[in-house]
C-alpha positions in Angstrom: -15.3 -37.0 -3.5 -15.2 -33.8 -5.1 -15.8 -34.3 -8.7 -15.0 -32.3 -11.8 -17.9 -32.6 -14.0 -20.6 -34.1 -11.7 -24.2 -35.3 -12.8 -25.4 -32.2 -14.5 -22.2 -32.2 -16.7 -22.6 -36.0 -17.6 -25.9 -35.6 -18.2 -25.8 -33.0 -20.8 -24.3 -33.0 -24.3 -22.6 -29.7 -25.0 -23.2 -28.5 -28.4 -20.8 -26.7 -30.1 -20.3 -23.0 -30.5 -20.2 -21.3 -34.1 -16.7 -20.6 -35.2 -14.7 -18.2 -33.4 -14.9 -14.5 -34.7 -18.8 -15.3 -35.9 -20.8 -12.1 -34.7 -23.1 -13.1 -31.5 -20.8 -15.9 -30.8 -21.6 -16.7 -27.2 -18.2 -16.4 -25.4 -19.1 -18.8 -22.4 -21.2 -21.6 -21.7 -23.0 -20.0 -18.9 -22.2 -16.5 -17.8 -23.6 -12.9 -16.0 -23.6 -11.5 -19.6 -23.8 -14.2 -22.5 -26.4 -16.9 -21.2 -26.8 -20.0 -23.3 -30.6 -21.4 -23.1 -30.4 -24.9 -24.1 -32.5 -28.2 -23.7 -33.6 -28.1 -20.1 -33.1 -24.7 -20.0 -30.5 -25.0 -17.6 -26.9 -23.3 -17.4 -23.8 -23.8 -15.2 -24.6 -21.4 -12.7 -27.7 -23.1 -11.6 -31.0 -24.4 -13.0 -32.9 -21.7 -14.5 -36.5 -22.8 -14.2 -38.4 -22.4 -17.8 -41.2 -19.5 -16.4 -38.1 -17.6 -15.9 -37.4 -17.4 -19.9 -39.8 -14.8 -20.5 -38.4 -12.5 -17.6 -35.1 -13.2 -19.4 -35.9 -11.9 -22.4 -38.0 -8.8 -21.1 -34.6 -7.3 -19.8 -33.9 -4.0 -21.1 -31.3 -3.6 -23.8 -31.4 -7.6 -24.8 -29.7 -8.5 -28.1 -30.7 -11.9 -28.8 -28.9 -13.9 -31.3 -30.0 -17.7 -32.3 -28.0 -20.4 -33.6 -29.1 -23.6 -34.5 -26.3 -26.6 -33.7 -27.4 -30.0 -34.2 -31.0 -30.2 -32.6 -30.3 -27.7 -30.0 -30.9 -24.0 -30.3 -28.7 -21.6 -28.5 -30.2 -18.1 -27.8 -27.3 -15.7 -26.5 -28.4 -12.8 -24.8 -26.6 -9.7 -24.0 -27.9 -8.1 -20.8 -26.7 -4.3 -20.1 -28.1 -0.9 -19.4 -29.4 1.0 -22.6 -26.8 4.0 -23.2 -28.0 7.1 -22.2 -28.6 10.2 -24.9 -25.1 11.3 -23.5 -23.5 8.3 -24.3 -24.2 8.7 -28.2 -22.3 12.2 -27.7 -18.7 13.3 -27.7 -17.1 15.9 -26.0 -13.6 17.3 -27.3 -12.5 18.8 -24.1 -12.7 17.2 -20.5 -11.6 17.9 -16.9 -10.6 14.5 -16.2 -10.5 11.6 -18.8 -10.4 8.4 -17.1 -9.3 5.4 -19.1 -10.9 2.0 -18.3 -14.3 1.1 -17.8 -13.8 -1.3 -14.8 -14.9 -1.0 -11.3 -12.4 1.4 -10.1 -12.7 3.7 -13.5 -16.1 3.9 -12.9 -16.0 4.4 -9.2 -13.7 7.4 -10.0 -16.1 8.9 -12.3 -19.0 8.5 -10.2 -17.2 10.1 -7.2 -15.9 12.9 -9.3 -19.2 13.8 -11.1 -21.1 13.5 -7.7 -18.5 16.1 -6.1 -19.3 18.2 -8.8 -16.5 18.2 -11.4 -18.1 19.0 -14.9 -16.6 17.3 -18.0 -15.9 13.9 -16.9 -15.3 11.3 -19.3 -14.7 7.9 -19.3 -13.3 5.8 -22.0 -13.7 2.0 -22.0 -12.2 0.0 -25.2 -14.8 -2.5 -25.1 -17.5 -2.9 -22.6 -18.1 -1.7 -18.9 -16.6 -4.6 -16.5 -14.4 -6.1 -19.5 -10.9 -7.3 -17.9 -10.4 -8.2 -14.2 -14.0 -6.9 -12.9 -15.8 -9.2 -15.8 -13.6 -12.2 -14.6 -14.7 -11.7 -11.1 -18.3 -12.7 -12.2 -18.0 -14.5 -15.3 -19.3 -18.0 -14.2 -20.9 -17.1 -10.8 -22.4 -13.7 -9.8 -21.1 -12.3 -6.4 -17.8 -14.2 -6.7 -15.9 -10.6 -5.2 -15.5 -10.5 -1.5 -15.8 -7.9 0.6 -13.9 -7.4 3.9 -13.6 -4.8 6.3 -10.2 -6.3 7.4 -6.8 -4.8 6.5 -3.7 -5.4 8.2 -2.6 -1.9 7.1 -3.7 1.3 8.8 -5.4 3.5 6.3 -6.3 0.9 3.8 -9.0 0.0 6.5 -10.5 3.4 5.6 -10.6 2.5 2.0 -12.2 -0.8 3.0 -14.7 0.8 5.3 -15.9 3.4 2.8 -16.3 1.0 0.0 -18.5 -1.5 2.3 -20.8 1.5 3.3 -21.2 2.8 0.3 -22.2 -0.5 -1.6 -24.8 -0.8 1.4 -26.7 2.2 -0.1 -25.9 2.3 -3.6 -29.0 0.5 -4.7 -31.2 3.2 -2.8 -29.4 5.9 -4.6 -29.2 4.9 -8.4 -32.0 2.6 -8.3 -29.7 -0.4 -9.8 -29.2 -3.6 -7.5 -26.0 -4.3 -6.4 -26.4 -8.3 -5.3 -24.6 -7.8 -1.9 -24.8 -10.2 0.7 -23.3 -9.4 4.0 -23.3 -12.7 6.0 -20.0 -11.9 7.9 -16.4 -13.8 7.6 -14.4 -15.2 9.9 -10.8 -16.0 9.5 -9.6 -19.2 11.3 -6.4 -19.6 13.4 -5.3 -23.5 13.6 -2.1 -22.5 15.4 -0.9 -20.4 18.2 1.1 -18.1 16.1 -2.1 -17.5 14.1 -3.9 -16.5 17.7 -1.0 -14.5 18.1 -1.8 -12.5 14.5 -5.3 -12.2 15.5 -4.5 -10.5 18.5 -1.9 -8.1 16.8 -4.3 -7.2 14.4 -7.0 -6.6 16.8 -4.9 -4.2 18.7 -4.6 -2.2 15.3 -8.3 -2.1 15.0 -9.4 -0.9 18.0 -8.8 2.8 17.1 -10.8 2.5 13.8 -14.7 2.2 13.2 -14.4 -1.5 11.7 -16.2 -3.9 13.7 -13.8 -6.9 14.5 -13.4 -9.4 17.3 -11.6 -12.5 18.2 -14.2 -15.3 18.7 -14.3 -18.7 20.5 -14.4 -22.2 18.6 -17.9 -22.6 19.9 -19.2 -19.7 18.4 -17.5 -20.5 15.1 -19.2 -23.8 15.2 -22.4 -21.8 15.6 -21.8 -19.7 12.7 -20.4 -22.3 10.6 -21.6 -25.9 11.5 -20.3 -27.5 8.6 -16.8 -27.1 10.0 -14.4 -29.7 11.3 -13.5 -28.3 14.7 -10.6 -30.5 15.7 -7.7 -28.3 14.8 -9.5 -24.6 15.4 -8.5 -22.5 18.1 -9.9 -18.9 17.3 -11.5 -16.9 14.7 -11.2 -13.5 13.5 -14.7 -12.3 13.0 -16.0 -9.0 10.5 -19.5 -8.7 10.7 -20.8 -6.8 7.8 -18.3 -8.9 5.4 -19.7 -10.3 2.4 -19.5 -10.8 -1.3 -20.9 -8.4 -4.2 -21.7 -9.1 -7.7 -18.9 -6.9 -9.5 -21.2 -6.7 -12.6 -24.2 -5.0 -11.1 -22.0 -3.0 -8.5 -20.3 -1.5 -11.6 -23.5 -1.0 -13.6 -24.7 0.9 -10.4 -21.7 2.9 -10.0 -22.3 3.8 -13.8 -25.7 4.8 -13.4 -24.6 7.0 -10.5 -21.9 8.7 -12.8 -24.5 9.5 -15.8 -26.9 10.5 -12.8 -24.2 13.3 -11.9 -23.3 14.2 -15.6 -19.9 12.2 -16.3 -19.8 10.9 -20.0 -19.3 7.0 -20.1 -18.1 6.5 -23.8 -17.4 2.9 -25.1 -16.5 1.4 -27.0 -13.5 3.9 -27.3 -10.2 2.7 -27.5 -7.4 5.1 -26.7 -5.0 4.8 -29.2 -2.6 7.7 -28.5 -1.9 10.3 -25.4 0.1 13.2 -26.3 1.3 15.6 -23.6 1.1 19.5 -24.4 3.1 22.2 -23.0 0.7 23.7 -20.6 0.1 20.0 -18.8 -3.0 19.4 -20.6 -3.3 16.1 -22.7 -4.7 15.0 -26.2 -6.6 11.7 -25.8 -6.9 10.2 -29.2 -9.5 7.2 -29.9 -11.2 6.4 -33.3 -14.4 8.5 -32.3 -12.0 11.3 -32.0 -9.9 13.4 -30.0 -10.2 14.8 -26.1 -8.4 17.6 -24.6 -8.0 16.7 -20.9 -6.5 18.7 -18.2 -5.5 15.1 -16.3 -5.9 11.7 -17.3 -6.5 8.8 -15.2 -4.9 5.6 -16.3 -7.4 3.0 -14.9 -7.1 0.5 -17.3 -6.7 -2.8 -15.3 -4.4 -5.2 -17.1 -4.2 -3.2 -19.9 -2.5 -0.2 -17.7 0.9 -1.5 -18.9 -0.1 -0.8 -22.5 -1.4 2.7 -21.6 1.8 3.3 -19.6 3.9 2.9 -22.6 2.2 5.3 -24.6 3.9 7.7 -22.6 7.3 6.0 -22.0 6.2 4.4 -18.6 7.0 1.0 -17.3 4.1 0.4 -14.9 5.6 -2.8 -13.0 2.4 -5.0 -12.9 2.1 -8.7 -13.7 -1.0 -10.8 -14.6 -1.7 -14.1 -12.4 -3.8 -16.6 -12.9 -6.4 -17.1 -9.9 -8.6 -20.0 -10.0 -11.8 -20.8 -8.0 -14.3 -23.8 -7.8 -17.9 -24.0 -7.7 -19.8 -26.9 -6.4 -23.4 -28.3 -7.2 -26.0 -28.1 -4.7 -25.3 -29.7 -1.2 -28.0 -30.8 0.7 -26.4 -29.8 4.3 -25.8 -26.5 2.7 -29.4 -26.1 1.4 -30.8 -27.4 4.6 -29.0 -24.2 6.5 -31.6 -21.5 7.6 -29.1 -18.5 7.2 -26.1 -17.8 4.6 -22.9 -19.2 6.1 -20.2 -16.6 6.8 -17.4 -16.3 4.1 -14.3 -18.7 5.7 -10.8 -18.1 5.4 -8.6 -20.5 6.4 -5.1 -19.0 6.5 -3.0 -22.1 7.1 -4.7 -23.7 4.2 -4.5 -20.5 1.9 -8.2 -20.6 0.5 -11.5 -18.8 0.8 -14.8 -20.6 1.0 -18.4 -19.4 0.9 -21.9 -20.0 0.1 -23.0 -20.1 -3.4 -26.7 -20.4 -3.6 -27.1 -24.2 -2.5 -23.2 -24.9 -3.2 -19.9 -23.8 -2.2 -17.6 -21.6 -3.8 -13.6 -22.6 -3.1 -10.8 -20.2 -4.2 -7.1 -20.8 -3.2 -4.0 -19.1 -3.4 -1.2 -21.6 -4.5 2.4 -21.3 -3.3 5.1 -19.1 -5.4 6.3 -22.5 -6.9 3.0 -23.4 -8.2 1.0 -20.4 -9.2 1.3 -19.4 -12.7 2.1 -15.9 -14.3 0.7 -15.1 -17.4 4.3 -13.9 -18.4 3.4 -13.9 -22.0 1.4 -10.7 -21.6 4.2 -8.9 -20.2 6.6 -9.4 -23.1 4.1 -9.3 -25.9 1.4 -7.4 -24.3 -2.3 -8.2 -23.7 -3.7 -10.0 -26.7 -6.0 -7.4 -28.8 -9.3 -9.1 -28.4 -8.8 -10.5 -24.6 -11.8 -9.0 -22.4 -14.2 -11.6 -21.4 -12.3 -15.1 -21.7 -11.0 -17.2 -19.2 -7.7 -19.5 -19.0 -7.9 -23.1 -19.3 -8.3 -24.7 -15.6 -5.8 -26.7 -14.0 -7.1 -28.6 -11.1 -3.7 -30.5 -10.4 -2.2 -27.0 -9.5 -4.8 -26.5 -6.7 -5.3 -30.1 -5.6 -3.4 -29.8 -2.3 -5.7 -26.9 -1.2 -8.9 -28.5 -2.5 -7.7 -31.9 -0.1 -7.3 -29.4 2.9 -10.6 -27.7 2.1 -12.4 -31.0 2.4 -10.9 -31.8 5.6 -11.6 -28.5 6.9 -15.4 -28.9 5.6 -16.1 -32.6 5.1 -19.3 -31.6 3.0 -17.0 -31.1 0.1 -16.1 -34.7 -0.2 -19.2 -35.7 -1.7 -19.6 -32.5 -3.6 -19.7 -32.1 -7.1 -17.5 -29.4 -9.3 -19.9 -27.5 -12.0 -17.2 -25.0 -12.7 -13.7 -24.0 -12.7 -12.8 -20.8 -13.4 -9.3 -19.5 -14.0 -9.0 -15.4 -14.9 -6.4 -12.9 -14.7 -5.6 -10.6 -11.8 -3.1 -7.9 -12.2 -0.6 -7.7 -9.3 2.0 -5.1 -8.4 5.3 -6.2 -6.9 3.9 -5.8 -3.0 0.5 -6.8 -4.2 -0.8 -3.2 -3.5 -2.5 -1.1 -6.2 -0.7 1.8 -7.2 -3.1 5.0 -6.8 -2.2 8.8 -7.4 -0.3 10.9 -9.6 3.0 9.8 -11.1 6.3 11.7 -11.0 7.7 12.8 -13.9 4.6 13.4 -15.9 2.2 16.2 -15.3 -1.3 15.5 -14.9 -0.9 11.8 -15.3 -2.5 9.6 -12.5 -3.1 6.2 -11.8 -5.4 3.5 -10.5 -3.9 0.5 -11.2 -2.5 -2.9 -10.1 -5.6 -4.2 -8.0 -5.3 -7.6 -6.7 -8.7 -6.6 -4.9 -10.2 -4.0 -6.9 -13.7 -4.8 -6.0 -13.0 -4.0 -2.2 -11.1 -1.1 -3.2 -13.0 0.2 -5.8 -15.6 2.4 -3.6 -12.9 3.8 -1.4 -10.0 4.6 -4.1 -12.7 6.4 -6.1 -13.4 8.7 -3.1 -9.7 9.1 -2.2 -8.6 10.1 -5.7 -11.7 12.3 -6.2 -10.8 14.1 -2.9 -7.2 14.5 -4.0 -7.8 15.7 -7.3 -10.5 18.2 -6.3 -8.5 19.7 -3.3 -5.1 19.3 -4.3 -4.0 16.7 -1.4 -5.1 13.4 -0.6 -7.8 13.2 2.4 -5.3 10.9 4.5 -2.0 9.3 4.1 -1.7 6.3 1.9 2.1 6.4 0.8 1.9 2.7 0.9 0.0 2.9 -2.5 2.0 5.7 -4.1 2.9 4.6 -7.5 6.2 6.3 -7.1 7.5 3.9 -4.1 8.6 2.0 -7.8 11.5 3.6 -9.9 14.0 2.6 -12.7 15.4 -0.4 -10.6 11.9 -2.1 -10.7 12.5 -4.6 -13.4 10.3 -6.9 -15.3 12.2 -9.8 -13.7 12.0 -8.1 -10.1 8.3 -7.3 -10.6 7.7 -11.2 -11.9 9.7 -12.6 -9.0 7.8 -10.3 -6.5 4.1 -11.0 -7.8 4.8 -14.9 -7.5 6.0 -14.2 -4.1 3.2 -11.9 -3.1 0.7 -14.5 -4.5 2.0 -17.0 -2.7 2.4 -15.4 0.4 -1.4 -14.1 0.4 -2.0 -15.7 3.5 1.2 -16.0 5.4 1.5 -14.6 8.8 1.7 -11.3 8.8 4.5 -10.5 11.4 6.1 -7.0 12.3 9.3 -5.9 10.7 8.6 -8.9 7.7 10.9 -9.0 5.2 10.3 -10.8 1.8 13.5 -11.7 -0.4 12.2 -12.7 -3.9 13.9 -10.7 -6.6 16.5 -9.4 -4.1 18.9 -7.7 -4.2 18.0 -5.2 -7.4 20.7 -3.4 -8.9 20.1 -0.6 -6.8 22.8 -1.7 -4.2 24.9 0.3 -2.4 28.9 0.6 -3.0 29.1 -1.5 0.7 26.6 -4.2 -0.1 29.3 -6.8 -1.0 31.3 -5.9 2.2 28.3 -6.1 4.7 25.9 -8.9 3.4 27.7 -11.7 5.2 27.8 -9.4 8.4 24.2 -8.6 9.1 20.7 -9.1 8.2 19.4 -6.8 5.4 16.4 -5.0 4.9 14.7 -3.9 1.6 14.4 0.1 1.1 12.9 1.6 -2.0 15.3 -1.1 -4.0 18.5 -0.8 -1.8 19.6 -3.7 0.5 20.5 -1.8 4.1 21.6 -3.3 7.3 18.8 -3.8 9.8 21.0 -5.5 12.5 24.8 -7.2 12.6 25.4 -10.6 14.1 28.7 -11.9 15.6 30.4 -15.5 15.4 28.0 -17.8 17.4 25.1 -15.6 17.0 21.7 -16.7 15.1 21.9 -15.2 12.4 18.7 -16.7 10.9 15.5 -14.5 9.7 13.4 -15.4 12.6 10.3 -13.2 12.5 7.7 -12.9 15.5 5.3 -11.0 17.7 7.7 -11.1 20.8 11.1 -10.4 21.0 13.8 -12.3 18.8 17.2 -13.2 17.6 17.9 -9.6 16.9 17.1 -8.4 20.2 20.5 -8.7 21.9 22.7 -7.9 19.1 20.7 -4.7 18.5 21.1 -3.7 22.3 24.7 -4.3 21.8 24.7 -1.8 18.8 23.0 0.7 20.9 25.8 0.6 23.6 28.3 0.9 20.4 27.0 4.2 19.4 26.5 5.7 23.0 29.6 4.6 24.6 32.4 4.4 21.5 31.4 4.9 17.7 29.4 3.5 15.1 29.3 3.4 11.2 25.8 3.1 9.6 25.1 2.6 5.6 22.4 5.6 4.8 23.0 5.2 0.9 19.1 4.5 0.6 18.1 8.4 1.7 16.6 10.1 -1.6 18.9 13.5 -2.6 17.8 16.1 -4.7 20.1 19.0 -6.0 18.3 22.1 -6.8 19.6 25.4 -7.9 19.0 28.3 -10.1 18.2 32.1 -9.6 14.8 31.0 -8.2 16.3 28.1 -5.9 15.8 30.3 -2.5 12.4 31.6 -3.3 11.0 28.0 -4.5 12.4 26.6 -1.1 11.0 29.5 1.1 7.6 28.7 -0.6 7.9 24.8 0.1 9.1 24.9 3.4 7.7 26.1 7.1 11.2 26.5 8.3 13.4 29.6 7.0 15.9 28.5 4.7 19.4 27.7 6.3 22.9 30.1 5.5 25.2 29.2 3.0 27.2 26.5 4.8 24.3 25.2 7.2 21.8 22.6 7.2 18.3 22.6 8.7 15.1 20.2 9.3 12.6 21.6 7.2 8.9 20.3 6.5 6.7 20.7 3.4 3.0 21.2 4.1 -0.3 20.5 2.5 -2.6 23.3 1.9 -4.7 22.2 4.8 -1.4 22.3 7.0 -0.4 18.7 7.3 2.7 17.3 7.0 3.5 15.9 3.6 7.1 15.8 4.0 10.5 16.1 6.1 13.6 16.8 4.5 16.9 18.1 5.5 18.0 21.2 3.5 21.7 21.9 3.1 22.9 25.5 1.6 26.1 24.2 0.0 27.0 27.4 -2.3 25.0 30.5 -2.8 21.6 29.3 -4.5 22.4 25.8 -4.3 20.9 23.1 -2.0 20.9 19.5 -1.2 17.9 18.2 -0.1 18.0 14.6 1.6 14.9 12.5 2.4 14.0 8.9 3.4 14.5 6.4 1.1 10.5 5.3 1.2 9.8 9.2 0.2 12.3 9.7 -2.5 9.9 10.4 -5.6 7.1 10.9 -3.3 8.9 14.3 -2.3 10.5 15.2 -5.8 7.2 14.7 -7.5 5.5 17.6 -5.0 8.9 19.9 -5.6 8.7 19.5 -9.3 4.8 20.2 -9.5 5.4 23.6 -7.5 8.3 24.4 -9.5 6.2 24.1 -12.5 3.1 25.6 -11.0 4.7 28.4 -9.9 7.2 29.3 -13.0 10.4 28.9 -10.6 13.7 29.3 -12.6 15.4 26.5 -11.2 17.2 22.9 -12.0 16.0 20.0 -10.3 18.3 17.1 -10.3 17.8 13.6 -8.4 21.0 12.5 -7.7 19.8 9.6 -5.2 21.6 6.8 -7.1 24.8 8.7 -7.6 25.7 9.1 -4.0 26.3 7.0 -1.2 26.1 8.1 2.5 28.0 6.8 5.6 26.6 8.2 8.8 29.3 7.7 11.9 28.2 8.4 15.2 29.3 8.2 19.0 31.5 10.0 21.6 34.5 9.0 19.5 33.3 9.7 16.1 35.4 13.0 16.0 38.4 11.5 17.3 38.2 9.0 14.4 37.2 11.2 11.3 40.1 13.8 12.5 42.8 11.1 11.5 41.5 11.2 7.9 41.5 14.8 7.3 43.4 18.2 7.9 40.1 20.2 8.1 39.6 21.2 11.7 36.3 19.0 13.0 36.4 20.5 16.6 33.3 21.8 18.1 34.0 25.7 17.2 35.6 24.8 13.7 32.6 22.4 12.5 29.4 23.3 14.4 26.2 21.2 14.9 24.2 21.5 11.5 27.1 22.8 9.7 27.9 21.4 6.2 31.5 21.3 4.3 33.0 19.8 1.5 36.0 18.3 2.2 38.3 15.1 1.7 39.0 12.1 3.9 42.2 10.3 2.8 41.8 12.1 -0.5 38.1 10.9 -0.7 35.8 13.8 -1.8 33.2 14.1 0.9 30.2 16.5 1.9 30.1 16.3 5.6 27.1 17.5 7.5 27.2 17.6 11.4 24.2 15.6 12.0 23.0 12.4 13.0 19.3 10.9 13.6 20.8 9.2 16.6 21.1 11.9 18.4 24.7 11.4 19.3 28.0 13.4 18.1 28.1 12.4 14.4 28.3 13.3 10.8 26.7 12.1 7.9 29.1 11.6 4.8 27.9 12.0 1.3 30.2 10.8 -1.2 30.2 9.3 -4.7 28.8 5.7 -4.9 31.7 4.2 -6.2 34.0 5.6 -3.4 31.8 3.6 -0.8 33.8 0.5 0.1 37.2 2.9 0.3 35.8 5.4 2.5 34.3 2.7 4.5 37.6 0.7 4.6 39.7 4.0 5.9 37.1 5.0 8.6 37.0 1.6 9.9 40.7 1.3 10.0 41.3 4.8 11.6 38.8 3.6 14.4 40.4 0.5 15.6 41.7 2.2 18.8 38.4 3.5 19.7 36.7 0.0 19.1 35.0 1.3 16.0 32.0 -1.2 15.1 28.8 -1.4 12.7 25.4 -0.6 13.3 22.0 -1.1 11.6 18.7 0.8 11.3 17.3 -1.1 14.4 19.4 0.5 16.7 19.3 3.8 14.9 15.5 3.4 15.7 15.9 2.8 19.3 18.3 5.7 19.6 16.3 8.1 17.7 13.0 7.2 19.9 15.1 7.9 23.1 15.9 11.4 21.7 12.3 11.9 21.2 13.2 12.5 17.3 10.0 12.1 15.1 10.0 10.0 11.9 7.9 11.0 8.9 5.5 8.1 8.0 4.9 7.3 11.8 4.6 10.5 14.1 4.1 12.6 11.1 2.3 12.4 7.6 -0.5 13.8 5.8 -2.9 12.8 8.8 -1.2 15.2 11.2 -0.3 18.8 11.5 3.0 19.8 12.7 1.3 21.6 15.9 0.1 18.4 17.0 3.1 16.5 16.3 5.4 18.7 18.7 7.0 20.3 15.2 6.7 23.8 16.4 10.4 24.4 16.7 10.8 23.6 12.8 7.5 25.8 11.4 8.4 29.3 11.6 4.7 31.1 11.1 6.1 34.8 11.3 8.7 34.3 8.4 7.6 36.6 5.4 7.3 34.1 2.8 3.5 32.4 2.4 4.6 28.8 2.5 2.4 26.4 1.6 -0.1 25.4 4.4 0.6 28.8 6.5 -2.8 30.3 6.5 -4.3 26.7 7.6 -1.8 26.4 10.1 -2.8 29.7 11.7 -6.1 28.4 11.7 -5.5 25.1 13.5 -3.4 27.2 16.4 -6.3 29.6 16.8 -8.8 26.7 17.0 -6.9 24.7 19.5 -5.6 21.2 19.0 -7.7 18.2 19.9 -4.8 15.8 20.5 -1.1 15.6 21.1 2.0 13.6 20.2 3.2 12.2 23.5 6.2 10.0 24.9 5.1 6.8 26.8 7.5 4.1 29.0 5.7 1.1 29.4 6.7 -2.2 31.1 6.1 -5.3 29.5 7.5 -8.9 29.2 8.8 -10.2 26.1 6.7 -8.0 23.6 7.4 -4.2 22.5 5.2 -1.7 20.9 5.7 -1.4 17.2 3.4 1.6 16.2 -0.5 1.5 15.4 -1.2 -0.3 18.6 -4.5 0.9 20.5 -4.3 3.5 23.5 -6.7 2.8 26.5 -8.1 4.9 29.2 -10.8 4.5 31.6 -12.0 1.5 29.2 -12.1 2.9 26.0 -9.6 3.1 23.3 -8.5 7.0 23.1 -5.6 7.0 20.9 -2.9 5.3 19.0 0.9 4.7 19.1 2.7 5.8 16.1 6.2 4.1 16.6 8.0 2.0 19.3 10.8 0.2 20.4 12.7 -1.4 23.6 14.9 1.2 25.3 18.2 -0.3 26.4 18.7 2.6 28.8 16.3 2.3 31.1 14.9 -1.4 30.1 11.7 -0.6 29.3 9.3 -0.2 26.4 9.2 3.3 24.8 6.7 4.9 22.2 5.3 7.6 20.8 1.4 8.1 20.8 -1.5 10.3 20.1 -3.6 11.0 23.0 -6.8 13.5 23.7 -5.1 16.8 24.7 -6.5 16.4 28.2 -4.5 13.1 28.6 -1.3 14.6 27.2 0.1 15.7 30.4 3.4 14.3 32.2 2.6 11.7 34.5 -0.7 10.6 32.8 -1.3 7.0 33.5 -2.8 5.1 30.2 -2.6 1.6 28.9 -1.2 0.2 25.6 -2.9 -3.0 24.3 -0.1 -5.4 23.0 -1.2 -9.1 21.8 -4.5 -9.2 23.4 -3.1 -7.5 26.7 -3.3 -3.8 28.2 -0.2 -2.8 29.5 0.1 0.2 31.8 1.9 3.1 30.4 3.0 6.5 31.8 3.6 10.0 29.7 6.9 10.9 30.3 8.8 14.4 29.6 10.5 14.2 26.3 13.2 13.4 25.2 14.1 10.4 27.8 17.7 10.7 26.7 19.0 14.3 25.9 20.8 14.7 22.8 24.9 15.1 22.8 24.6 18.8 21.6 22.1 19.4 24.5 24.4 17.7 27.1 27.3 19.5 26.2 25.2 22.5 26.1 24.2 21.9 29.5 27.7 21.1 30.8 29.2 24.6 29.3 26.2 26.2 31.3 27.2 24.0 34.6 24.1 21.9 34.1 23.8 18.2 34.8 23.5 15.4 32.3 20.2 13.7 32.1 21.5 10.3 31.4 
């Protein structure tokens, strides 16, 4: 049986340490930076032969302290790089000050300096690698796993860059990084896991990452110690492995110094003071630094840094344990290093550690432990290289599963149980980028997997800082995805859930329910919650689909069509044939007014500014001509505008607008009114008939034109009505006080009884907008795409007088010619539909990717948007779309599949025919 305290621990009396607080007192029995040498010269990491003693003592910059305890002498060796001459200096001005000397902060310093930025200063409160980077290495070197795999899209690019950087970093800096690359295998022991692997494979084909599904025979060949009884398949990533975080950080530090960055430690930041010109005074006991920008990369101290300027970053430290065994004969006999193993059902990772094994589980949300005292009381002032008390009982369930999967564990001894803090954000993804509401304050915090992210995030942030826009889209990491609704209670509940769900099946349309609802519910939540399946959107609860009596109401995630398929079809027909109501309250909403409002918006948007009383669709572009955001712009009164964006883009877009207003010194007032106003969408051929019953205002086509906006009352409830609908059918969006939502909904539903009015949700709206070929920001367009290739030419006015952001770049893109284009595809499948980000094949090769997809209830086929090479973008072109391991024939069609209501009416007026 696997034993804690094996033969070595039983055979060696552990001497007492000097009292806490004694200078030079060893912090650990054996660690990467503190090694206790005692009788037998043996430490917990591994046996160290006596001849190595002279080599250890020869390390440069070694501080040796001796303590006589009983009959044994302890020698504490502090190993590290000697400080460069720059580190003894001080700078009172800096372009960028980075707070935090973990792997992420040092990586950013390295990349900024290497890219040519002068005056990069990193401030670390104690020593480099203190904090989470240290806990990854404390008891055993090379404990941080590195993998090319990620279920997201562009985070694959972060992982890919990190690994490629780490492969060449030793050659560049002369510092060894302890990088092992035996590959890794995720094992599937259930059919749904096999589907998950197929689902992930189709999202990998259009990326550079190597990834394969392998059969059980190949798995056993690569990992001969496995019990193969339950294994159905494996997801294999060559080049994966593990790295020594301490050595990696020191190599990045050496590179940062080489290129001119100043790494100063110990240098505790005691105060951050913003100045009126956007610069910062960063104060430390050694002096003050005036910085053009600051970057919070302080790990589990990031909350304390944020509090200095009044921000509450939603971060929670969780305890993560892993176990190291003694030497195992079967492992020692292996001719090559085992690949890293991830048992997803057992929720653990396992790898070879010298001649033994290292095993790390992720407990359920009920069993895992949150260090909540740090949230309420702050991180203990002296904490940096300490560990929590281990708790084997908490992970025993996983240990038993691991012993069944790798039977040699049953007779191994545990020589280490390590329990250290890792900082989690609510959704386990880090927070990376500039923060809304605070000028020139950036964050790189909340890294549950900091080592694999460090290299890529350092490069990503460096490019963004230097070039004024992100190199590619990573809105899922935007720190502005959280707002004031993100309470401590919510953050803790979500961090607990995210940790426990670390290895849960990653379904499309996944919902997670911990911490919900937040305080950010619409006025309709109580009315609708028992009638529908709610989705979570930036703190809001919004109906995804509605169920009728007798229908399956449960949450049934699947890679195939599931219990919402038929109800969504009914909602689709409801909007196309009668009239439907949808809660759109999660939209982000901003009021902008002032004497420079028109001039600011003309600079921000590629479209013209609408006339008073009208609305249009407008796009904010980056300097390189990519699509930063899509908003509807309504000119409500002279110089006063209502801007509306998607729920997930609220603070992302607001930050951009605010920064441009400050940069250009525009005299405007910008107010975020998202939480003040609810929104109801009413759409369908009977929408006008229903709403006309509630107002004396003329809603006829001549009196209330498409894309017109008016202030009016429905049953004495004040409303700003915009004639627009994302469904493409006749409809209005009704903006009103949030407290009026329930009353407005009730009067609309009562008025529509004769017309058969009913609810519809976002799933049906997605199917409707795809048939109308409406693009969605975050799918068809984002910071990876330009508006020309996305088919947004109608909304981009290159001939307007204003020199809007991205105009010159877009002219160059047009002159150079496009290399790819967004197209509409139909495909006949069986019980699976495209979701987006699937690989598109042609002639045996991956040539593009889908961006979003759905079932088309009008033609009973699947429908998708996809980017393909320009030469394959013609209508009628045949390609293939990969879904769950199978390539389905697909055809490029003339878009839209279904004409909008406005176009159909125009054709009828002109004597044309409907394209339904």
